[in-house]
Backbone of each chain as ProteinMPNN parsed JSONL, in Angstrom:
{"seq_chain_A": "GENVEQHPSTLSVQEGDSAVIKCTYSDSASNYFPWYKQELGKRPQLIIDIRSNVGEKKDQRIAVTLNKTAKHFSLHITETQPEDSAVYFCAASKGGSYIPTFGRGTSLIVHP", "coords_chain_A": {"N_chain_A": [[239.425, 63.532, 15.63], [241.405, 66.509, 16.26], [244.79, 66.21, 17.384], [247.288, 67.264, 19.502], [250.646, 67.204, 20.158], [253.134, 68.027, 22.49], [256.47, 68.971, 23.173], [259.562, 69.675, 24.922], [258.275, 68.453, 28.126], [259.34, 69.721, 30.26], [261.781, 72.264, 30.419], [264.941, 73.387, 30.983], [267.091, 76.094, 31.119], [270.033, 78.187, 30.854], [270.287, 81.629, 31.636], [270.288, 83.741, 28.833], [270.72, 81.746, 27.011], [269.227, 79.967, 24.212], [265.857, 78.789, 23.72], [263.799, 76.122, 22.691], [260.657, 74.968, 21.823], [258.605, 72.338, 20.829], [255.833, 71.359, 18.773], [253.516, 69.002, 17.476], [250.877, 68.327, 15.166], [247.807, 66.704, 14.178], [245.682, 67.026, 12.371], [245.421, 67.914, 9.131], [243.911, 70.006, 8.21], [244.014, 72.027, 10.032], [244.71, 75.445, 10.638], [245.497, 77.564, 12.176], [247.729, 78.579, 14.645], [248.398, 79.191, 17.745], [250.489, 80.44, 20.452], [250.604, 80.324, 23.931], [251.493, 81.927, 26.958], [251.864, 81.199, 30.336], [252.346, 82.544, 33.291], [253.361, 81.858, 36.674], [250.596, 81.451, 38.706], [249.097, 83.153, 37.153], [246.936, 84.152, 34.377], [246.665, 82.388, 31.203], [248.241, 83.889, 28.366], [248.232, 85.141, 25.071], [251.178, 85.018, 23.153], [252.351, 84.857, 20.668], [251.351, 84.057, 17.337], [250.599, 82.011, 14.447], [249.585, 81.64, 11.101], [248.491, 79.286, 8.593], [249.344, 80.074, 6.106], [251.771, 81.159, 6.3], [255.252, 80.732, 6.896], [257.015, 81.444, 8.882], [257.216, 83.533, 11.738], [258.113, 86.438, 13.509], [258.75, 88.122, 16.586], [260.434, 90.314, 18.158], [262.288, 88.8, 20.588], [261.118, 86.35, 20.316], [259.986, 83.714, 18.176], [258.083, 81.905, 15.775], [257.889, 78.938, 13.933], [256.555, 77.142, 11.18], [255.872, 74.041, 9.76], [254.086, 72.809, 7.395], [253.958, 70.5, 5.873], [255.2, 68.514, 7.388], [253.633, 68.772, 9.544], [254.251, 70.188, 11.941], [255.094, 72.649, 14.41], [257.039, 75.223, 15.932], [258.239, 76.975, 18.813], [260.511, 79.533, 19.326], [262.753, 80.954, 21.519], [265.008, 83.452, 21.981], [268.013, 84.567, 23.638], [267.284, 84.148, 26.403], [265.588, 85.207, 29.397], [265.194, 85.548, 32.977], [262.518, 86.284, 33.425], [261.217, 85.002, 31.409], [260.561, 82.583, 32.352], [258.026, 80.265, 32.719], [254.931, 78.511, 32.009], [254.392, 77.232, 28.835], [252.034, 76.97, 26.284], [251.099, 75.33, 23.319], [248.785, 75.433, 20.568], [246.247, 74.311, 18.269], [243.985, 75.022, 15.641], [241.188, 75.084, 13.346], [239.663, 76.736, 10.528], [236.267, 77.611, 10.954], [235.968, 75.99, 13.101], [235.938, 76.77, 16.379], [237.195, 75.76, 18.527], [240.031, 75.375, 20.021], [242.709, 72.981, 20.077], [244.772, 72.11, 22.642], [248.263, 71.712, 23.442], [250.034, 69.847, 25.996], [251.586, 71.468, 27.491], [254.66, 73.186, 28.355], [257.021, 73.514, 30.798], [259.085, 76.092, 31.252], [262.168, 76.903, 32.57], [264.29, 79.42, 33.448], [267.459, 79.9, 34.415], [269.184, 82.252, 36.401]], "CA_chain_A": [[239.654, 64.912, 16.003], [242.777, 66.998, 16.299], [245.644, 65.8, 18.491], [248.492, 68.1, 19.549], [251.686, 66.713, 21.048], [254.073, 69.115, 22.812], [257.702, 68.499, 23.827], [259.536, 68.765, 26.072], [257.356, 68.871, 29.177], [260.125, 70.629, 31.094], [262.982, 72.736, 29.746], [265.74, 74.208, 31.878], [268.185, 76.733, 30.383], [270.73, 79.275, 31.514], [269.977, 82.956, 31.091], [271.055, 84.064, 27.643], [270.62, 80.645, 26.057], [267.996, 79.867, 23.433], [264.94, 77.711, 24.092], [262.935, 75.703, 21.592], [259.552, 74.075, 22.207], [258.065, 71.799, 19.581], [254.493, 70.773, 18.782], [253.034, 68.372, 16.259], [249.43, 68.225, 15.119], [247.399, 65.572, 13.343], [244.677, 67.395, 11.376], [246.024, 68.758, 8.106], [243.038, 71.157, 7.971], [244.299, 73.075, 11.007], [245.344, 76.559, 9.962], [245.834, 78.633, 13.124], [248.587, 77.963, 15.657], [248.814, 80.181, 18.74], [251.278, 80.057, 21.616], [250.213, 81.06, 25.118], [252.418, 81.899, 28.087], [251.172, 81.296, 31.606], [253.232, 82.712, 34.436], [252.863, 81.239, 37.899], [249.469, 82.132, 39.323], [248.469, 84.11, 36.241], [246.147, 83.575, 33.295], [247.391, 82.233, 29.922], [248.147, 85.037, 27.468], [248.822, 84.911, 23.751], [252.44, 85.719, 22.923], [252.594, 84.88, 19.234], [250.556, 83.068, 16.611], [250.955, 81.899, 13.039], [248.564, 81.014, 10.264], [249.09, 78.264, 7.73], [249.872, 80.64, 4.872], [253.055, 81.772, 6.65], [256.171, 79.719, 7.402], [257.735, 81.909, 10.057], [256.821, 84.844, 12.249], [259.036, 86.817, 14.568], [258.403, 89.295, 17.381], [261.557, 90.573, 19.053], [263.09, 87.613, 20.926], [260.372, 85.108, 20.091], [259.64, 83.405, 16.792], [257.391, 80.641, 15.574], [258.045, 78.378, 12.607], [255.523, 76.166, 10.846], [256.14, 73.138, 8.65], [252.79, 72.193, 7.134], [254.15, 69.157, 5.325], [255.489, 67.621, 8.507], [252.628, 69.066, 10.573], [254.783, 70.587, 13.229], [255.42, 74.054, 14.589], [257.958, 75.376, 17.052], [258.442, 78.279, 19.432], [261.922, 79.794, 19.57], [263.02, 82.12, 22.355], [266.445, 83.728, 22.02], [268.513, 85.411, 24.743], [266.296, 83.972, 27.461], [265.721, 85.985, 30.624], [264.427, 84.907, 34.058], [261.08, 86.562, 33.286], [260.638, 84.075, 30.43], [260.153, 81.374, 33.083], [256.572, 80.148, 32.685], [254.454, 77.357, 31.25], [254.018, 77.622, 27.481], [251.088, 76.049, 25.635], [250.793, 75.496, 21.906], [247.423, 75.03, 20.225], [245.931, 74.258, 16.848], [242.553, 75.056, 15.329], [240.935, 75.255, 11.92], [238.571, 77.625, 10.202], [234.949, 77.032, 11.165], [235.952, 75.393, 14.437], [236.478, 77.718, 17.339], [237.647, 74.994, 19.681], [241.439, 75.025, 19.846], [243.26, 71.829, 20.781], [245.999, 72.544, 23.295], [249.279, 70.793, 23.902], [249.996, 69.635, 27.443], [252.356, 72.505, 28.166], [256.085, 73.048, 28.63], [257.487, 74.382, 31.871], [260.414, 76.645, 30.949], [262.855, 77.488, 33.725], [265.494, 80.13, 33.044], [268.306, 80.113, 35.592], [270.021, 83.457, 36.269]], "C_chain_A": [[241.126, 65.26, 16.023], [243.493, 66.47, 17.536], [246.924, 66.623, 18.416], [249.447, 67.533, 20.6], [252.716, 67.819, 21.257], [255.25, 68.54, 23.581], [258.725, 69.636, 23.892], [258.496, 69.228, 27.099], [258.034, 69.845, 30.137], [261.391, 70.982, 30.355], [263.702, 73.697, 30.684], [266.926, 74.763, 31.105], [268.844, 77.787, 31.257], [270.339, 80.594, 30.845], [270.895, 83.254, 29.922], [271.037, 82.972, 26.588], [269.327, 80.772, 25.248], [267.166, 78.694, 23.925], [264.04, 77.407, 22.905], [261.908, 74.707, 22.121], [258.853, 73.64, 20.928], [256.672, 71.194, 19.776], [254.203, 70.123, 17.43], [251.519, 68.28, 16.324], [249.036, 67.167, 14.099], [246.456, 65.963, 12.203], [245.267, 68.369, 10.358], [245.174, 69.984, 7.771], [243.278, 72.28, 8.982], [245.074, 74.196, 10.344], [245.697, 77.73, 10.884], [246.541, 78.01, 14.306], [249.078, 79.041, 16.627], [249.716, 79.579, 19.807], [250.863, 80.959, 22.776], [251.281, 80.87, 26.199], [251.616, 82.065, 29.364], [252.194, 81.357, 32.731], [252.556, 82.157, 35.682], [251.748, 82.072, 38.525], [248.727, 83.108, 38.429], [247.646, 83.384, 35.168], [247.001, 83.342, 32.059], [247.17, 83.472, 29.055], [248.852, 84.715, 26.16], [250.123, 85.694, 23.616], [252.778, 85.808, 21.445], [251.708, 83.831, 18.582], [250.989, 83.055, 15.153], [249.821, 81.206, 12.307], [249.251, 80.188, 9.19], [249.644, 78.829, 6.423], [251.238, 81.315, 5.089], [253.969, 80.695, 7.233], [256.894, 80.123, 8.673], [257.226, 83.295, 10.443], [257.691, 85.172, 13.432], [258.544, 88.076, 15.268], [259.475, 89.456, 18.445], [262.299, 89.266, 19.349], [262.356, 86.299, 20.7], [260.028, 84.956, 18.62], [258.908, 82.077, 16.772], [257.616, 80.206, 14.137], [256.993, 77.295, 12.408], [255.959, 75.354, 9.638], [254.842, 72.37, 8.393], [252.918, 70.764, 6.629], [254.353, 68.146, 6.437], [254.476, 67.769, 9.632], [253.275, 69.286, 11.925], [255.138, 72.066, 13.232], [256.198, 74.212, 15.889], [258.006, 76.822, 17.523], [259.921, 78.422, 19.749], [262.036, 81.056, 20.414], [264.527, 82.303, 22.413], [266.766, 84.619, 23.219], [267.547, 85.354, 25.932], [266.653, 84.769, 28.717], [264.884, 85.313, 31.712], [262.922, 85.141, 33.937], [260.416, 85.743, 32.18], [260.178, 82.783, 31.104], [258.637, 81.346, 33.212], [256.225, 78.798, 32.064], [253.957, 77.866, 29.901], [253.127, 76.533, 26.872], [251.004, 76.363, 24.146], [249.355, 75.044, 21.683], [247.259, 75.017, 18.718], [244.42, 74.307, 16.677], [242.394, 75.289, 13.834], [239.727, 76.152, 11.711], [237.24, 76.932, 10.345], [234.829, 76.321, 12.491], [236.617, 76.374, 15.382], [236.871, 77.043, 18.635], [239.101, 74.618, 19.456], [241.783, 73.764, 20.624], [244.611, 72.235, 21.334], [246.973, 71.395, 23.476], [249.262, 70.745, 25.421], [250.864, 70.619, 28.214], [253.818, 72.15, 28.368], [256.454, 74.03, 29.728], [258.909, 74.808, 31.562], [260.975, 77.319, 32.2], [264.137, 78.126, 33.216], [266.279, 80.475, 34.3], [269.191, 81.338, 35.402], [271.504, 83.102, 36.259]], "O_chain_A": [[241.984, 64.4, 15.824], [242.89, 66.304, 18.596], [247.571, 66.669, 17.37], [249.098, 67.402, 21.773], [253.125, 68.474, 20.298], [255.084, 67.742, 24.504], [258.751, 70.482, 22.998], [257.905, 70.295, 26.939], [257.377, 70.688, 30.748], [262.015, 70.123, 29.733], [263.134, 74.698, 31.122], [267.686, 74.004, 30.503], [268.287, 78.222, 32.265], [270.097, 80.649, 29.639], [272.107, 83.054, 29.994], [271.302, 83.229, 25.413], [268.454, 81.581, 25.565], [267.695, 77.728, 24.474], [263.58, 78.31, 22.207], [262.255, 73.729, 22.784], [258.548, 74.458, 20.06], [256.379, 70.596, 20.812], [254.597, 70.634, 16.381], [250.943, 68.168, 17.406], [249.843, 66.781, 13.254], [246.436, 65.294, 11.17], [245.574, 69.514, 10.691], [245.659, 70.907, 7.118], [242.778, 73.388, 8.789], [245.997, 73.939, 9.57], [246.148, 78.774, 10.412], [246.052, 77.053, 14.906], [250.065, 79.723, 16.352], [249.709, 78.37, 20.037], [250.779, 82.18, 22.637], [251.882, 79.803, 26.329], [250.784, 82.966, 29.468], [252.822, 80.357, 33.078], [251.335, 82.007, 35.73], [251.935, 83.249, 38.833], [247.829, 83.813, 38.887], [247.668, 82.156, 35.077], [247.993, 84.049, 31.878], [246.074, 84.03, 29.01], [249.919, 84.102, 26.142], [250.172, 86.885, 23.923], [253.435, 86.759, 21.022], [251.357, 82.831, 19.209], [251.662, 83.973, 14.685], [249.182, 80.299, 12.839], [250.438, 80.365, 8.913], [250.349, 78.122, 5.704], [251.783, 81.951, 4.187], [253.509, 79.836, 7.985], [257.332, 79.273, 9.449], [256.86, 84.108, 9.594], [257.98, 84.311, 14.263], [257.994, 88.979, 14.637], [259.429, 88.818, 19.496], [262.886, 88.683, 18.438], [262.942, 85.232, 20.884], [259.807, 85.938, 17.911], [259.096, 81.233, 17.649], [257.539, 81.025, 13.221], [256.595, 76.619, 13.356], [256.365, 75.91, 8.618], [254.537, 71.401, 9.088], [252.076, 69.917, 6.928], [253.761, 67.066, 6.434], [254.467, 66.973, 10.571], [252.907, 68.663, 12.92], [255.441, 72.652, 12.194], [256.033, 73.431, 16.825], [257.837, 77.758, 16.742], [260.517, 77.541, 20.367], [261.483, 82.099, 20.065], [265.246, 81.403, 22.849], [265.903, 85.325, 23.739], [267.059, 86.382, 26.401], [267.82, 84.975, 29.049], [263.95, 84.576, 31.395], [262.134, 84.274, 34.314], [259.195, 85.782, 32.026], [259.479, 81.979, 30.487], [258.033, 82.278, 33.743], [257.104, 78.043, 31.65], [253.188, 78.825, 29.84], [253.434, 75.343, 26.94], [250.856, 77.521, 23.756], [248.78, 74.349, 22.521], [248.033, 75.634, 17.987], [243.671, 73.718, 17.456], [243.349, 75.648, 13.145], [238.883, 76.306, 12.594], [237.083, 75.791, 9.912], [233.721, 76.07, 12.965], [237.768, 76.757, 15.169], [236.881, 77.66, 19.7], [239.382, 73.637, 18.768], [241.225, 73.507, 21.691], [245.494, 72.655, 20.587], [246.567, 70.245, 23.644], [248.551, 71.521, 26.061], [250.879, 70.609, 29.445], [254.177, 70.983, 28.528], [256.226, 75.233, 29.601], [259.832, 73.995, 31.601], [260.339, 78.185, 32.8], [264.977, 77.451, 32.621], [265.82, 81.246, 35.142], [269.869, 81.467, 34.383], [272.35, 83.99, 36.155]]}, "seq_chain_B": "EADIYQTPRYLVIGTGKKITLECSQTMGHDKMYWYQQDPGMELHLIHYSYGVNSTEKGDLSSESTVSRIRTEHFPLTLESARPSHTSQYLCASMGSGGANEQFFGPGTRLTVL", "coords_chain_B": {"N_chain_B": [[237.657, 99.283, 30.948], [238.17, 96.787, 28.516], [237.761, 93.45, 29.337], [238.016, 90.193, 30.925], [236.233, 88.899, 33.594], [236.286, 87.139, 36.63], [234.558, 85.715, 39.333], [234.045, 84.019, 42.481], [237.553, 84.716, 43.233], [238.891, 82.94, 44.827], [237.729, 80.041, 46.489], [236.55, 78.12, 49.113], [234.867, 75.314, 50.017], [232.446, 73.007, 51.459], [231.894, 69.47, 50.944], [229.191, 68.508, 48.826], [227.919, 70.927, 48.593], [226.197, 73.402, 46.633], [227.453, 75.377, 44.037], [228.173, 78.4, 42.222], [230.188, 79.586, 39.734], [231.219, 82.676, 38.591], [231.437, 84.378, 35.449], [232.228, 87.066, 33.477], [232.414, 89.103, 30.578], [233.635, 92.011, 29.004], [234.265, 92.425, 26.419], [232.782, 92.15, 24.196], [232.623, 89.73, 22.92], [231.44, 86.799, 21.186], [231.858, 84.087, 21.612], [232.396, 81.844, 24.288], [234.137, 80.104, 26.934], [234.778, 77.423, 29.27], [237.425, 76.2, 31.169], [239.11, 73.607, 32.928], [241.863, 73.492, 35.068], [244.586, 72.124, 36.644], [247.141, 73.632, 38.617], [249.525, 74.928, 36.439], [249.297, 72.83, 34.738], [247.86, 70.843, 32.017], [245.199, 72.206, 29.957], [241.79, 71.603, 30.278], [238.921, 71.395, 28.441], [235.677, 72.084, 29.446], [233.132, 73.214, 29.049], [231.474, 75.075, 26.417], [230.358, 77.932, 24.509], [228.724, 79.334, 21.744], [227.19, 81.51, 21.532], [224.33, 83.454, 22.667], [222.0, 81.406, 24.347], [223.218, 79.105, 23.412], [224.942, 76.268, 24.267], [227.506, 73.88, 24.888], [228.956, 70.697, 25.733], [232.312, 70.006, 26.66], [235.428, 68.221, 26.249], [236.109, 67.11, 28.702], [234.649, 65.128, 31.104], [232.155, 66.235, 33.214], [230.412, 67.21, 36.172], [229.128, 69.558, 35.991], [227.118, 72.43, 35.014], [226.195, 74.915, 32.569], [225.058, 78.19, 31.567], [223.818, 80.512, 29.125], [222.525, 83.237, 28.96], [222.831, 85.896, 28.576], [224.955, 87.748, 26.425], [227.371, 88.612, 27.573], [227.747, 87.117, 29.851], [228.551, 84.092, 31.496], [227.972, 81.791, 33.442], [229.106, 79.081, 35.565], [227.91, 76.174, 37.062], [228.084, 74.013, 39.82], [226.299, 71.4, 40.967], [226.557, 69.691, 43.151], [229.208, 69.766, 44.969], [232.359, 68.039, 45.008], [235.35, 66.596, 46.478], [236.971, 65.878, 44.296], [236.519, 67.884, 42.504], [238.182, 69.891, 43.14], [240.253, 72.329, 41.944], [241.58, 74.64, 39.456], [239.546, 76.947, 37.756], [239.153, 78.245, 34.62], [237.867, 80.866, 32.729], [237.181, 81.791, 29.365], [237.205, 83.786, 26.353], [236.34, 84.469, 22.915], [236.548, 86.389, 19.977], [234.723, 87.33, 16.969], [234.842, 87.371, 13.345], [236.999, 86.089, 12.156], [239.137, 86.134, 13.87], [241.024, 84.136, 16.017], [242.099, 84.144, 18.52], [242.149, 83.385, 21.942], [241.006, 84.887, 24.936], [241.751, 84.923, 28.289], [240.253, 84.665, 31.549], [241.092, 85.605, 34.996], [240.797, 83.37, 36.586], [239.306, 80.992, 38.917], [240.097, 79.671, 41.946], [239.261, 76.708, 43.258], [238.527, 74.895, 46.157], [237.454, 71.932, 47.515], [236.352, 70.578, 50.412]], "CA_chain_B": [[238.63, 98.542, 30.139], [237.66, 95.498, 28.06], [238.461, 92.389, 30.04], [237.204, 89.071, 31.406], [236.224, 88.943, 35.053], [235.794, 85.93, 37.273], [234.366, 85.766, 40.781], [235.125, 84.563, 43.29], [238.894, 84.305, 42.824], [239.198, 81.777, 45.653], [236.538, 79.524, 47.154], [236.705, 76.882, 49.876], [233.525, 74.889, 50.415], [232.316, 71.631, 51.892], [231.302, 68.514, 50.013], [227.747, 68.508, 48.688], [227.383, 72.273, 48.383], [225.973, 73.901, 45.273], [228.181, 76.629, 43.835], [228.188, 78.992, 40.89], [231.356, 80.408, 39.411], [230.77, 83.71, 37.672], [232.34, 84.867, 34.41], [231.66, 88.131, 32.646], [233.389, 89.752, 29.702], [233.212, 93.288, 28.419], [235.003, 92.483, 25.17], [231.852, 92.027, 23.087], [232.864, 88.464, 22.24], [230.297, 85.906, 21.147], [232.206, 82.739, 22.05], [232.943, 81.763, 25.632], [234.609, 78.77, 27.266], [235.246, 77.1, 30.614], [238.474, 75.197, 31.248], [239.595, 73.187, 34.239], [243.308, 73.358, 35.002], [245.408, 72.05, 37.844], [248.175, 74.646, 38.423], [250.634, 74.661, 35.536], [249.079, 71.607, 33.971], [247.135, 71.035, 30.769], [243.871, 72.808, 29.99], [240.713, 70.679, 29.903], [237.689, 72.098, 28.076], [234.515, 71.453, 30.055], [231.923, 73.739, 28.386], [231.671, 76.234, 25.572], [229.136, 78.55, 23.984], [228.949, 80.148, 20.556], [226.355, 82.691, 21.602], [223.192, 83.357, 23.58], [221.201, 80.173, 24.289], [224.018, 78.026, 22.839], [225.94, 75.698, 25.169], [227.937, 72.541, 24.522], [229.923, 70.096, 26.636], [233.636, 69.802, 26.107], [236.019, 66.884, 26.285], [236.23, 66.6, 30.054], [233.387, 64.805, 31.743], [232.012, 67.09, 34.384], [229.07, 67.269, 36.738], [228.731, 70.961, 36.019], [226.244, 72.943, 33.958], [226.395, 76.32, 32.239], [223.957, 78.867, 30.894], [224.256, 81.711, 28.393], [221.317, 84.028, 28.759], [223.297, 87.185, 28.063], [226.219, 87.608, 25.686], [228.556, 88.899, 28.373], [227.727, 86.38, 31.107], [228.626, 82.65, 31.237], [228.226, 81.163, 34.743], [229.296, 77.629, 35.69], [227.301, 75.711, 38.311], [228.279, 72.655, 40.325], [225.123, 71.124, 41.801], [226.99, 69.041, 44.391], [230.668, 69.758, 44.883], [233.103, 66.917, 45.587], [236.8, 66.881, 46.531], [237.572, 65.716, 42.962], [236.326, 69.14, 41.774], [239.228, 70.838, 43.544], [241.058, 72.676, 40.772], [241.382, 76.013, 39.015], [238.603, 77.051, 36.649], [239.458, 79.41, 33.786], [236.892, 81.268, 31.728], [237.843, 82.42, 28.218], [236.304, 84.248, 25.3], [236.93, 84.639, 21.587], [235.723, 87.243, 19.144], [234.343, 86.837, 15.652], [235.564, 88.051, 12.276], [238.212, 85.386, 11.765], [240.133, 86.115, 14.939], [240.936, 82.895, 16.781], [242.788, 84.272, 19.794], [241.351, 83.305, 23.148], [241.375, 85.732, 26.051], [241.417, 84.185, 29.504], [240.036, 85.368, 32.798], [242.125, 85.343, 36.001], [240.6, 82.057, 37.185], [238.772, 80.765, 40.259], [240.737, 78.518, 42.586], [238.227, 76.042, 44.06], [238.918, 73.804, 47.045], [236.295, 71.273, 48.117], [236.836, 69.798, 51.567]], "C_chain_B": [[238.05, 97.187, 29.775], [238.47, 94.382, 28.701], [237.489, 91.253, 30.341], [237.342, 89.01, 32.918], [235.651, 87.642, 35.593], [235.665, 86.167, 38.773], [233.726, 84.478, 41.251], [236.485, 84.137, 42.749], [239.328, 83.065, 43.592], [237.93, 81.358, 46.384], [236.866, 78.203, 47.829], [235.327, 76.501, 50.391], [233.541, 73.433, 50.853], [231.67, 70.756, 50.831], [229.781, 68.595, 50.026], [227.133, 69.861, 48.453], [227.185, 72.564, 46.903], [226.692, 75.223, 45.129], [228.045, 77.1, 42.396], [229.417, 79.863, 40.76], [230.935, 81.392, 38.32], [231.86, 84.09, 36.676], [231.616, 85.906, 33.582], [232.766, 88.728, 31.794], [232.781, 91.016, 29.086], [233.903, 93.504, 27.086], [234.083, 92.387, 23.963], [232.013, 90.74, 22.298], [231.62, 87.576, 22.268], [230.611, 84.522, 21.709], [232.843, 82.784, 23.441], [233.184, 80.314, 26.0], [234.884, 78.657, 28.769], [236.288, 75.982, 30.509], [238.737, 74.857, 32.711], [241.092, 72.948, 34.119], [243.9, 73.219, 36.388], [246.618, 72.959, 37.601], [249.328, 74.201, 37.531], [250.461, 73.445, 34.656], [248.214, 71.898, 32.748], [245.736, 71.585, 31.002], [242.844, 71.788, 29.505], [239.44, 71.479, 29.636], [236.488, 71.381, 28.666], [233.201, 71.954, 29.468], [232.323, 74.862, 27.442], [230.336, 76.712, 25.019], [229.495, 79.426, 22.795], [228.097, 81.42, 20.565], [225.202, 82.459, 22.568], [222.368, 82.102, 23.269], [221.906, 79.007, 23.604], [225.023, 77.542, 23.87], [226.237, 74.269, 24.738], [228.895, 72.025, 25.574], [231.245, 69.881, 25.913], [234.111, 68.374, 26.273], [236.019, 66.272, 27.673], [234.859, 66.341, 30.639], [233.263, 65.59, 33.036], [230.58, 67.062, 34.872], [228.574, 68.706, 36.824], [227.78, 71.293, 34.879], [226.548, 74.406, 33.733], [225.121, 76.871, 31.629], [224.513, 80.088, 30.168], [222.992, 82.487, 28.006], [221.654, 85.407, 28.212], [224.666, 86.981, 27.419], [227.427, 87.702, 26.597], [228.708, 88.003, 29.584], [227.662, 84.875, 30.843], [228.944, 81.93, 32.553], [228.299, 79.64, 34.673], [228.764, 77.2, 37.048], [227.656, 74.255, 38.586], [227.145, 72.365, 41.292], [225.51, 70.537, 43.148], [228.502, 68.862, 44.333], [231.272, 68.559, 45.596], [234.572, 67.273, 45.627], [237.479, 66.744, 45.175], [237.394, 66.964, 42.1], [237.359, 70.196, 42.156], [240.172, 71.086, 42.379], [240.95, 74.181, 40.545], [240.467, 75.995, 37.794], [238.846, 78.365, 35.917], [238.335, 79.639, 32.784], [237.653, 81.948, 30.588], [236.798, 82.884, 27.22], [237.082, 84.423, 24.009], [235.981, 85.476, 20.753], [235.403, 86.595, 17.804], [235.176, 87.555, 14.596], [236.874, 87.401, 11.922], [239.295, 85.355, 12.821], [239.957, 84.843, 15.771], [241.632, 82.961, 18.127], [241.803, 84.161, 20.931], [241.917, 84.243, 24.205], [240.868, 85.051, 27.322], [241.152, 85.129, 30.67], [241.099, 84.97, 33.809], [241.961, 84.01, 36.725], [239.947, 82.102, 38.55], [239.438, 79.506, 40.805], [239.746, 77.912, 43.563], [238.842, 74.908, 44.875], [237.662, 73.239, 47.695], [236.792, 70.326, 49.212], [235.992, 68.55, 51.799]], "O_chain_B": [[237.492, 96.504, 30.634], [239.698, 94.362, 28.622], [236.297, 91.342, 30.049], [238.45, 89.064, 33.451], [234.664, 87.116, 35.079], [236.552, 86.745, 39.401], [232.94, 83.883, 40.514], [236.55, 83.268, 41.879], [240.057, 82.229, 43.059], [237.154, 82.198, 46.84], [237.391, 77.284, 47.201], [234.692, 77.268, 51.114], [234.521, 72.718, 50.645], [230.985, 71.247, 49.934], [229.16, 68.732, 51.08], [225.945, 69.953, 48.144], [227.901, 72.049, 46.044], [226.568, 76.098, 45.986], [227.831, 76.306, 41.479], [229.654, 80.76, 41.569], [230.384, 81.014, 37.286], [233.045, 84.122, 37.009], [230.532, 85.659, 33.054], [233.911, 88.843, 32.231], [231.608, 91.07, 28.714], [234.104, 94.644, 26.667], [234.537, 92.526, 22.827], [231.594, 90.657, 21.144], [230.85, 87.59, 23.228], [229.719, 83.853, 22.23], [233.694, 83.623, 23.735], [232.543, 79.407, 25.47], [235.179, 79.644, 29.442], [236.067, 74.964, 29.855], [238.604, 75.696, 33.602], [241.547, 72.286, 33.186], [243.733, 74.107, 37.224], [247.082, 73.047, 36.465], [250.017, 73.225, 37.827], [251.369, 73.071, 33.913], [247.875, 73.049, 32.474], [245.167, 71.453, 32.085], [243.012, 71.183, 28.447], [238.944, 72.168, 30.527], [236.295, 70.191, 28.415], [232.239, 71.189, 29.393], [233.351, 75.515, 27.623], [229.331, 76.002, 25.056], [230.47, 80.176, 22.843], [228.262, 82.295, 19.715], [225.107, 81.409, 23.204], [222.084, 81.784, 22.114], [221.261, 78.021, 23.249], [225.873, 78.316, 24.31], [225.352, 73.542, 24.286], [229.573, 72.808, 26.239], [231.281, 69.611, 24.713], [233.317, 67.444, 26.419], [235.94, 65.051, 27.815], [234.007, 67.229, 30.666], [234.182, 65.598, 33.856], [229.647, 66.908, 34.084], [227.703, 69.025, 37.633], [227.655, 70.543, 33.912], [227.1, 75.07, 34.611], [224.228, 76.125, 31.228], [225.551, 80.629, 30.55], [222.485, 82.392, 26.888], [220.869, 86.009, 27.481], [225.436, 86.121, 27.846], [228.398, 86.966, 26.425], [229.708, 88.11, 30.293], [226.827, 84.42, 30.062], [230.081, 81.502, 32.754], [227.65, 79.002, 33.844], [229.118, 77.786, 38.07], [227.547, 73.39, 37.717], [227.038, 73.015, 42.331], [224.885, 70.834, 44.166], [229.006, 67.919, 43.722], [230.781, 68.117, 46.635], [235.012, 68.159, 44.893], [238.471, 67.426, 44.921], [238.051, 67.093, 41.067], [237.402, 71.272, 41.559], [240.816, 70.16, 41.885], [240.324, 74.901, 41.323], [240.595, 75.142, 36.915], [238.761, 79.447, 36.499], [237.91, 78.719, 32.084], [238.662, 82.611, 30.828], [235.652, 82.433, 27.242], [238.31, 84.512, 24.006], [234.764, 85.301, 20.811], [235.773, 85.448, 17.55], [236.118, 88.271, 14.933], [237.783, 88.073, 11.435], [240.274, 84.623, 12.681], [238.841, 84.522, 16.179], [241.748, 81.945, 18.813], [240.735, 84.773, 20.894], [243.131, 84.378, 24.356], [239.706, 84.656, 27.41], [241.723, 86.215, 30.772], [241.923, 84.099, 33.529], [242.882, 83.562, 37.408], [240.017, 83.108, 39.255], [239.356, 78.43, 40.214], [239.421, 78.523, 44.581], [239.58, 74.074, 44.349], [236.903, 73.961, 48.341], [237.556, 69.397, 48.95], [236.261, 67.786, 52.726]]}, "name": "protein", "num_of_chains": 2, "seq": "GENVEQHPSTLSVQEGDSAVIKCTYSDSASNYFPWYKQELGKRPQLIIDIRSNVGEKKDQRIAVTLNKTAKHFSLHITETQPEDSAVYFCAASKGGSYIPTFGRGTSLIVHPEADIYQTPRYLVIGTGKKITLECSQTMGHDKMYWYQQDPGMELHLIHYSYGVNSTEKGDLSSESTVSRIRTEHFPLTLESARPSHTSQYLCASMGSGGANEQFFGPGTRLTVL"}
């Protein structure tokens, strides 16, 4: 089955810095890669996703890159703000399977 | 408003009690899921359903059961709660038509004494 590794488990940055979270996956058939943000005490919510036919996707201060050859994808947050502090989960799934495999999460702390 | 609803939001019970955690969605989604998550930690899939009368067990071994008699309703039942069941339980749903985004409910925080 699919295996998703996520690093780092904790990331501490100063406000205004950039943050990068990396995930690797094992199943080359995976073709959908979402990122979820979970604020303290709240539900996980999708913030950005990418499909395997695209190498990069950007939405304001967040971007996701995908390297299918190396089987890894990354979340990039620029100009971090305290409200970016949360746990971020990556996931991978493939067509025909509606069971995403999640990474173990990254706790991002943005210091004012 | 289309959303996923979970009740109760918080529950404290004694060991050995039978409980049912409710999950309903008004999003018209066919696929529904239950996850167990300690706060801020990884998500463990315990049950899922692709539609009415379809239920499957996930990766996490659990003493719980689910049913899917109606599309919008996916309750989780613990026949005999134990302290090891203390956790947060998240319900989620996913639509059809190629969309793979999951929508999560607000969660039920369960404490078993």
